[in-house]
A tleap script that builds the chain and sets N, CA, C and O, in Angstrom:
source leaprc.protein.ff14SB
mol = sequence {
  NMET THR THR THR VAL ALA GLY SER VAL ARG
  GLN LEU GLY PRO GLY GLU GLN CYS PHE ILE
  PRO ARG GLY VAL VAL HIE HIE HIE THR ASN
  LEU GLY SER GLU THR ALA THR VAL LEU THR
  VAL LEU THR PRO ALA SER ILE GLY PRO ALA
  TYR PHE ARG GLU LEU GLY ALA LEU LEU GLN
  ALA GLY GLY PRO PRO ASP PRO GLY ARG VAL
  GLN GLU ILE MET ALA LYS HIE GLY LEU VAL
  VAL CALA
}
set mol.1.N position { 1.816 -12.576 -1.539 }
set mol.1.CA position { 1.151 -11.354 -1.950 }
set mol.1.C position { 0.929 -11.385 -3.455 }
set mol.1.O position { 1.765 -11.866 -4.221 }
set mol.2.N position { -0.191 -10.872 -3.843 }
set mol.2.CA position { -0.454 -10.632 -5.251 }
set mol.2.C position { -0.265 -9.140 -5.477 }
set mol.2.O position { -0.928 -8.325 -4.838 }
set mol.3.N position { 0.627 -8.784 -6.373 }
set mol.3.CA position { 0.924 -7.389 -6.660 }
set mol.3.C position { 0.613 -7.106 -8.115 }
set mol.3.O position { 1.062 -7.821 -9.010 }
set mol.4.N position { -0.151 -6.070 -8.340 }
set mol.4.CA position { -0.489 -5.660 -9.700 }
set mol.4.C position { 0.157 -4.302 -9.954 }
set mol.4.O position { -0.068 -3.347 -9.211 }
set mol.5.N position { 0.957 -4.230 -11.004 }
set mol.5.CA position { 1.641 -2.994 -11.385 }
set mol.5.C position { 1.327 -2.735 -12.849 }
set mol.5.O position { 1.682 -3.531 -13.718 }
set mol.6.N position { 0.663 -1.619 -13.119 }
set mol.6.CA position { 0.288 -1.248 -14.494 }
set mol.6.C position { -0.446 -2.383 -15.197 }
set mol.6.O position { -0.221 -2.638 -16.380 }
set mol.7.N position { -1.324 -3.062 -14.464 }
set mol.7.CA position { -2.125 -4.141 -15.033 }
set mol.7.C position { -1.456 -5.494 -15.083 }
set mol.7.O position { -2.111 -6.485 -15.404 }
set mol.8.N position { -0.181 -5.570 -14.777 }
set mol.8.CA position { 0.554 -6.834 -14.778 }
set mol.8.C position { 0.521 -7.439 -13.373 }
set mol.8.O position { 0.947 -6.804 -12.409 }
set mol.9.N position { 0.015 -8.665 -13.265 }
set mol.9.CA position { -0.162 -9.324 -11.969 }
set mol.9.C position { 1.008 -10.260 -11.691 }
set mol.9.O position { 1.405 -11.054 -12.545 }
set mol.10.N position { 1.553 -10.153 -10.478 }
set mol.10.CA position { 2.661 -11.028 -10.047 }
set mol.10.C position { 2.355 -11.591 -8.672 }
set mol.10.O position { 1.805 -10.906 -7.810 }
set mol.11.N position { 2.718 -12.842 -8.483 }
set mol.11.CA position { 2.668 -13.457 -7.163 }
set mol.11.C position { 4.045 -13.299 -6.539 }
set mol.11.O position { 5.041 -13.726 -7.123 }
set mol.12.N position { 4.112 -12.694 -5.365 }
set mol.12.CA position { 5.385 -12.496 -4.689 }
set mol.12.C position { 5.436 -13.361 -3.437 }
set mol.12.O position { 4.525 -13.327 -2.610 }
set mol.13.N position { 6.499 -14.131 -3.304 }
set mol.13.CA position { 6.703 -14.963 -2.132 }
set mol.13.C position { 7.772 -14.374 -1.234 }
set mol.13.O position { 8.311 -13.307 -1.526 }
set mol.14.N position { 8.081 -15.056 -0.149 }
set mol.14.CA position { 9.098 -14.579 0.784 }
set mol.14.C position { 10.417 -14.265 0.075 }
set mol.14.O position { 10.913 -15.069 -0.714 }
set mol.15.N position { 10.971 -13.102 0.360 }
set mol.15.CA position { 12.254 -12.706 -0.210 }
set mol.15.C position { 12.183 -12.124 -1.603 }
set mol.15.O position { 13.195 -11.649 -2.118 }
set mol.16.N position { 11.014 -12.145 -2.233 }
set mol.16.CA position { 10.898 -11.599 -3.583 }
set mol.16.C position { 10.601 -10.104 -3.519 }
set mol.16.O position { 10.216 -9.578 -2.475 }
set mol.17.N position { 10.785 -9.432 -4.647 }
set mol.17.CA position { 10.637 -7.991 -4.693 }
set mol.17.C position { 10.021 -7.558 -6.008 }
set mol.17.O position { 9.970 -8.322 -6.972 }
set mol.18.N position { 9.559 -6.333 -6.031 }
set mol.18.CA position { 9.090 -5.737 -7.278 }
set mol.18.C position { 9.391 -4.243 -7.237 }
set mol.18.O position { 9.523 -3.652 -6.165 }
set mol.19.N position { 9.494 -3.656 -8.398 }
set mol.19.CA position { 9.748 -2.224 -8.532 }
set mol.19.C position { 8.498 -1.574 -9.089 }
set mol.19.O position { 7.928 -2.052 -10.070 }
set mol.20.N position { 8.069 -0.484 -8.467 }
set mol.20.CA position { 6.904 0.249 -8.939 }
set mol.20.C position { 7.361 1.665 -9.285 }
set mol.20.O position { 7.665 2.449 -8.386 }
set mol.21.N position { 7.412 2.000 -10.567 }
set mol.21.CA position { 7.836 3.354 -10.954 }
set mol.21.C position { 6.866 4.410 -10.418 }
set mol.21.O position { 5.677 4.140 -10.245 }
set mol.22.N position { 7.374 5.590 -10.163 }
set mol.22.CA position { 6.562 6.700 -9.661 }
set mol.22.C position { 5.384 6.952 -10.597 }
set mol.22.O position { 5.546 7.010 -11.816 }
set mol.23.N position { 4.209 7.099 -10.016 }
set mol.23.CA position { 3.017 7.453 -10.765 }
set mol.23.C position { 2.298 6.295 -11.434 }
set mol.23.O position { 1.264 6.503 -12.068 }
set mol.24.N position { 2.820 5.079 -11.309 }
set mol.24.CA position { 2.194 3.921 -11.956 }
set mol.24.C position { 1.123 3.335 -11.026 }
set mol.24.O position { 1.359 3.145 -9.833 }
set mol.25.N position { -0.043 3.058 -11.587 }
set mol.25.CA position { -1.136 2.478 -10.802 }
set mol.25.C position { -0.726 1.088 -10.335 }
set mol.25.O position { -0.239 0.272 -11.118 }
set mol.26.N position { -0.933 0.830 -9.031 }
set mol.26.CA position { -0.559 -0.461 -8.463 }
set mol.26.C position { -1.416 -0.766 -7.243 }
set mol.26.O position { -2.017 0.128 -6.648 }
set mol.27.N position { -1.459 -2.038 -6.883 }
set mol.27.CA position { -2.090 -2.428 -5.617 }
set mol.27.C position { -1.576 -3.798 -5.195 }
set mol.27.O position { -1.033 -4.563 -5.991 }
set mol.28.N position { -1.771 -4.072 -3.915 }
set mol.28.CA position { -1.295 -5.322 -3.328 }
set mol.28.C position { -2.482 -6.009 -2.645 }
set mol.28.O position { -3.326 -5.349 -2.039 }
set mol.29.N position { -2.535 -7.315 -2.748 }
set mol.29.CA position { -3.603 -8.086 -2.133 }
set mol.29.C position { -3.014 -9.338 -1.508 }
set mol.29.O position { -2.187 -10.016 -2.118 }
set mol.30.N position { -3.440 -9.641 -0.299 }
set mol.30.CA position { -3.042 -10.894 0.342 }
set mol.30.C position { -4.218 -11.856 0.229 }
set mol.30.O position { -5.180 -11.764 0.990 }
set mol.31.N position { -4.135 -12.769 -0.717 }
set mol.31.CA position { -5.213 -13.737 -0.932 }
set mol.31.C position { -4.985 -15.021 -0.144 }
set mol.31.O position { -5.809 -15.934 -0.180 }
set mol.32.N position { -3.858 -15.084 0.570 }
set mol.32.CA position { -3.535 -16.273 1.357 }
set mol.32.C position { -4.231 -16.265 2.703 }
set mol.32.O position { -4.918 -15.307 3.057 }
set mol.33.N position { -4.048 -17.331 3.438 }
set mol.33.CA position { -4.682 -17.459 4.750 }
set mol.33.C position { -3.769 -16.994 5.884 }
set mol.33.O position { -4.209 -16.886 7.029 }
set mol.34.N position { -2.497 -16.718 5.573 }
set mol.34.CA position { -1.552 -16.277 6.591 }
set mol.34.C position { -1.310 -14.771 6.471 }
set mol.34.O position { -1.481 -14.183 5.403 }
set mol.35.N position { -0.909 -14.162 7.589 }
set mol.35.CA position { -0.574 -12.745 7.587 }
set mol.35.C position { 0.678 -12.523 6.752 }
set mol.35.O position { 1.643 -13.281 6.847 }
set mol.36.N position { 0.652 -11.489 5.944 }
set mol.36.CA position { 1.811 -11.137 5.118 }
set mol.36.C position { 2.464 -9.883 5.688 }
set mol.36.O position { 1.781 -8.975 6.161 }
set mol.37.N position { 3.773 -9.843 5.638 }
set mol.37.CA position { 4.537 -8.668 6.056 }
set mol.37.C position { 5.292 -8.158 4.837 }
set mol.37.O position { 5.947 -8.924 4.130 }
set mol.38.N position { 5.192 -6.850 4.602 }
set mol.38.CA position { 5.798 -6.256 3.412 }
set mol.38.C position { 6.676 -5.086 3.838 }
set mol.38.O position { 6.285 -4.282 4.683 }
set mol.39.N position { 7.846 -4.999 3.257 }
set mol.39.CA position { 8.726 -3.852 3.449 }
set mol.39.C position { 8.653 -3.014 2.182 }
set mol.39.O position { 8.949 -3.496 1.089 }
set mol.40.N position { 8.256 -1.753 2.337 }
set mol.40.CA position { 8.163 -0.842 1.205 }
set mol.40.C position { 9.199 0.254 1.378 }
set mol.40.O position { 9.302 0.861 2.444 }
set mol.41.N position { 9.964 0.504 0.326 }
set mol.41.CA position { 10.983 1.552 0.352 }
set mol.41.C position { 10.602 2.586 -0.697 }
set mol.41.O position { 10.459 2.262 -1.876 }
set mol.42.N position { 10.439 3.829 -0.264 }
set mol.42.CA position { 10.130 4.924 -1.177 }
set mol.42.C position { 11.359 5.800 -1.300 }
set mol.42.O position { 11.872 6.311 -0.305 }
set mol.43.N position { 11.826 5.969 -2.521 }
set mol.43.CA position { 12.982 6.824 -2.719 }
set mol.43.C position { 12.840 7.571 -4.039 }
set mol.43.O position { 12.574 6.932 -5.057 }
set mol.44.N position { 12.999 8.869 -4.074 }
set mol.44.CA position { 13.160 9.697 -2.881 }
set mol.44.C position { 11.880 9.681 -2.060 }
set mol.44.O position { 10.828 9.275 -2.552 }
set mol.45.N position { 11.967 10.117 -0.824 }
set mol.45.CA position { 10.845 10.035 0.109 }
set mol.45.C position { 9.722 10.984 -0.311 }
set mol.45.O position { 9.628 12.108 0.182 }
set mol.46.N position { 8.880 10.519 -1.222 }
set mol.46.CA position { 7.809 11.364 -1.742 }
set mol.46.C position { 6.627 11.433 -0.785 }
set mol.46.O position { 5.812 12.351 -0.881 }
set mol.47.N position { 6.520 10.481 0.133 }
set mol.47.CA position { 5.467 10.482 1.144 }
set mol.47.C position { 6.180 10.505 2.491 }
set mol.47.O position { 7.049 9.674 2.753 }
set mol.48.N position { 5.818 11.438 3.326 }
set mol.48.CA position { 6.480 11.566 4.619 }
set mol.48.C position { 5.930 10.616 5.664 }
set mol.48.O position { 4.934 9.933 5.423 }
set mol.49.N position { 6.567 10.567 6.820 }
set mol.49.CA position { 6.156 9.676 7.903 }
set mol.49.C position { 4.732 9.937 8.395 }
set mol.49.O position { 4.082 9.023 8.902 }
set mol.50.N position { 4.240 11.162 8.255 }
set mol.50.CA position { 2.890 11.482 8.730 }
set mol.50.C position { 1.840 10.609 8.039 }
set mol.50.O position { 0.869 10.187 8.668 }
set mol.51.N position { 2.036 10.340 6.752 }
set mol.51.CA position { 1.086 9.477 6.021 }
set mol.51.C position { 0.987 8.109 6.686 }
set mol.51.O position { -0.110 7.610 6.935 }
set mol.52.N position { 2.129 7.512 6.968 }
set mol.52.CA position { 2.137 6.173 7.544 }
set mol.52.C position { 1.622 6.177 8.980 }
set mol.52.O position { 0.987 5.213 9.409 }
set mol.53.N position { 1.884 7.247 9.728 }
set mol.53.CA position { 1.339 7.344 11.093 }
set mol.53.C position { -0.183 7.427 11.052 }
set mol.53.O position { -0.867 6.736 11.807 }
set mol.54.N position { -0.709 8.269 10.175 }
set mol.54.CA position { -2.166 8.427 10.080 }
set mol.54.C position { -2.847 7.148 9.612 }
set mol.54.O position { -3.848 6.721 10.188 }
set mol.55.N position { -2.300 6.541 8.567 }
set mol.55.CA position { -2.891 5.310 8.057 }
set mol.55.C position { -2.760 4.192 9.087 }
set mol.55.O position { -3.693 3.412 9.280 }
set mol.56.N position { -1.607 4.112 9.747 }
set mol.56.CA position { -1.399 3.093 10.777 }
set mol.56.C position { -2.389 3.229 11.924 }
set mol.56.O position { -2.912 2.228 12.415 }
set mol.57.N position { -2.650 4.464 12.357 }
set mol.57.CA position { -3.616 4.693 13.437 }
set mol.57.C position { -5.005 4.226 13.012 }
set mol.57.O position { -5.737 3.640 13.810 }
set mol.58.N position { -5.362 4.482 11.776 }
set mol.58.CA position { -6.661 4.045 11.272 }
set mol.58.C position { -6.749 2.521 11.254 }
set mol.58.O position { -7.769 1.950 11.641 }
set mol.59.N position { -5.682 1.869 10.806 }
set mol.59.CA position { -5.688 0.412 10.715 }
set mol.59.C position { -5.651 -0.250 12.092 }
set mol.59.O position { -6.172 -1.353 12.258 }
set mol.60.N position { -5.044 0.407 13.080 }
set mol.60.CA position { -4.961 -0.152 14.426 }
set mol.60.C position { -6.249 0.042 15.220 }
set mol.60.O position { -6.384 -0.508 16.314 }
set mol.61.N position { -7.181 0.800 14.699 }
set mol.61.CA position { -8.417 1.095 15.417 }
set mol.61.C position { -9.297 -0.145 15.585 }
set mol.61.O position { -10.225 -0.136 16.393 }
set mol.62.N position { -9.021 -1.193 14.844 }
set mol.62.CA position { -9.816 -2.420 14.942 }
set mol.62.C position { -10.882 -2.476 13.868 }
set mol.62.O position { -11.461 -1.457 13.490 }
set mol.63.N position { -11.130 -3.669 13.388 }
set mol.63.CA position { -12.125 -3.858 12.342 }
set mol.63.C position { -11.616 -3.372 11.003 }
set mol.63.O position { -10.528 -2.806 10.908 }
set mol.64.N position { -12.400 -3.595 9.981 }
set mol.64.CA position { -11.998 -3.134 8.646 }
set mol.64.C position { -11.936 -1.607 8.609 }
set mol.64.O position { -12.807 -0.949 9.179 }
set mol.65.N position { -10.934 -1.032 7.955 }
set mol.65.CA position { -10.860 0.425 7.881 }
set mol.65.C position { -11.948 0.997 6.985 }
set mol.65.O position { -12.381 0.347 6.033 }
set mol.66.N position { -12.384 2.203 7.287 }
set mol.66.CA position { -13.373 2.897 6.478 }
set mol.66.C position { -12.712 3.333 5.172 }
set mol.66.O position { -11.794 4.152 5.203 }
set mol.67.N position { -13.153 2.810 4.020 }
set mol.67.CA position { -12.524 3.156 2.744 }
set mol.67.C position { -12.513 4.662 2.469 }
set mol.67.O position { -11.555 5.180 1.896 }
set mol.68.N position { -13.565 5.359 2.871 }
set mol.68.CA position { -13.606 6.801 2.658 }
set mol.68.C position { -12.526 7.518 3.448 }
set mol.68.O position { -11.917 8.468 2.954 }
set mol.69.N position { -12.284 7.069 4.672 }
set mol.69.CA position { -11.239 7.685 5.502 }
set mol.69.C position { -9.861 7.382 4.927 }
set mol.69.O position { -8.980 8.242 4.946 }
set mol.70.N position { -9.664 6.155 4.412 }
set mol.70.CA position { -8.393 5.802 3.774 }
set mol.70.C position { -8.145 6.734 2.598 }
set mol.70.O position { -7.040 7.251 2.433 }
set mol.71.N position { -9.161 6.948 1.789 }
set mol.71.CA position { -9.017 7.841 0.630 }
set mol.71.C position { -8.706 9.271 1.065 }
set mol.71.O position { -7.914 9.955 0.416 }
set mol.72.N position { -9.321 9.727 2.156 }
set mol.72.CA position { -9.042 11.075 2.666 }
set mol.72.C position { -7.576 11.209 3.053 }
set mol.72.O position { -6.924 12.195 2.708 }
set mol.73.N position { -7.063 10.219 3.767 }
set mol.73.CA position { -5.661 10.254 4.197 }
set mol.73.C position { -4.745 10.227 2.980 }
set mol.73.O position { -3.777 10.984 2.910 }
set mol.74.N position { -5.051 9.356 2.021 }
set mol.74.CA position { -4.231 9.268 0.819 }
set mol.74.C position { -4.224 10.601 0.063 }
set mol.74.O position { -3.165 11.082 -0.339 }
set mol.75.N position { -5.404 11.195 -0.128 }
set mol.75.CA position { -5.507 12.459 -0.860 }
set mol.75.C position { -4.745 13.572 -0.147 }
set mol.75.O position { -4.112 14.410 -0.790 }
set mol.76.N position { -4.810 13.577 1.173 }
set mol.76.CA position { -4.112 14.603 1.960 }
set mol.76.C position { -2.605 14.571 1.687 }
set mol.76.O position { -1.925 15.593 1.789 }
set mol.77.N position { -2.089 13.380 1.337 }
set mol.77.CA position { -0.653 13.213 1.123 }
set mol.77.C position { -0.294 13.058 -0.360 }
set mol.77.O position { 0.787 12.579 -0.703 }
set mol.78.N position { -1.222 13.472 -1.233 }
set mol.78.CA position { -0.928 13.508 -2.660 }
set mol.78.C position { -1.077 12.201 -3.406 }
set mol.78.O position { -0.595 12.070 -4.531 }
set mol.79.N position { -1.742 11.224 -2.791 }
set mol.79.CA position { -1.952 9.940 -3.463 }
set mol.79.C position { -3.371 9.894 -4.038 }
set mol.79.O position { -4.291 10.501 -3.490 }
set mol.80.N position { -3.534 9.177 -5.135 }
set mol.80.CA position { -4.821 9.085 -5.821 }
set mol.80.C position { -5.273 7.644 -5.836 }
set mol.80.O position { -4.532 6.759 -6.264 }
set mol.81.N position { -6.484 7.404 -5.372 }
set mol.81.CA position { -7.057 6.061 -5.436 }
set mol.81.C position { -7.551 5.827 -6.850 }
set mol.81.O position { -8.352 6.603 -7.370 }
set mol.82.N position { -7.075 4.756 -7.474 }
set mol.82.CA position { -7.489 4.456 -8.850 }
set mol.82.C position { -8.567 3.384 -8.856 }
set mol.82.O position { -9.045 2.995 -9.921 }
savepdb mol mol.pdb
quit
């Protein structure tokens, strides 16, 4: 995974981790050819399970997700697309 936190880019491999402070702009990209699995821990739980259920349902629908719908779900749960 390529993870960018506050403009700083890091390559993360199996077993590696990164810390993202609350409110800091960040994103993750899988530029590899294999599927990546990521465990994200939010503490305190600033985003509830409903966010992940809604986003998961959108992603499971098949095909690329609609970016506008992703932004709607994020905004509904207090997240801002940068």
